N, C-alpha and C positions, 0 to 999 in steps of 0.2 A: 504494500500500500504506500502511496506517495505521501511525503511529508514536506512541509514548507518552513523555511527559516527566513526571517527578515533581518538583514544585516545593515548596519550603518557604515557608510564609507568614511574612513578616517580623515580624509582631506575635504571632501565636498559636503559631508554630512547627509548626502542623499541616502535614501533607504531603498534597498534592492532585495528581491525575493530569490531564494535559492531552493531548487528542487532537491529532494533527497528521498530516502526510503526509511520506513520504521524498521528498527532492528528487532530481533526476537526478544521475548520477555527474558529478564535476567541478564541482558547484555550490559556491558559497562556504560554504553551510551544509548539513549532512547532512539536516536535516529542518526542517519548520515546526512551529508550535505555535499552537493557537487562543488567543484572548484570555481565555476563561473555562474554568475547570476542568470536568470531566465532571459534577460535582454542582452546578455553577453558583454555588458559594459562595466562590470565590476568583478574582480577576482576575490575569492574569500580571504586571500592574504592582505587585502586592503581594508579589512574590516576593523572597526573600532568597537565592535561588540554587537550583540543581538538585541533587537526589540522584542522578538519572540522566537522560539525555536520549536521544532517538532509539532507543528500544527497541521491538522488534517485540512483538506481543501476548504470546506465550509467555514471552519474556524479562521483560516487565513484570510478568506474573503471578508469576514466580519471585522477582524482586527485591522486589516488594511483600510476598510471603510471608516473605522473610528479614527484612525490616524489622518486620513485624508490626503491632501496634495503633496505631502512630503514623501510619499511612496512613488517610485518610478512608475509612470503610466504604462510603459511597455510591459514591465513585469506584472502589473496588476491585470492587464488585458489578457495575459496568458491564463489567468485563473478562469476566464470566461470563454476561452476558445473552444469551439466544437470541432470535432474531427469527423 
């Protein structure tokens, strides 16, 4: 199952979403996170910390909506993409 982490860029303070996967129960970490944001404009190594981590899709949508314009629009739009 997919998980989402919202990271803050250490220089620009922009917020970007990172896709990951939930780990099995009893793992050291609850989820993983890819090295590039969904928009591919931020690397995880440029992070100044997380606003939230390991959120399911609906929870990520809600939290991003609460934060508002500070979240990268391209990253947020990926939460609403239909395939």
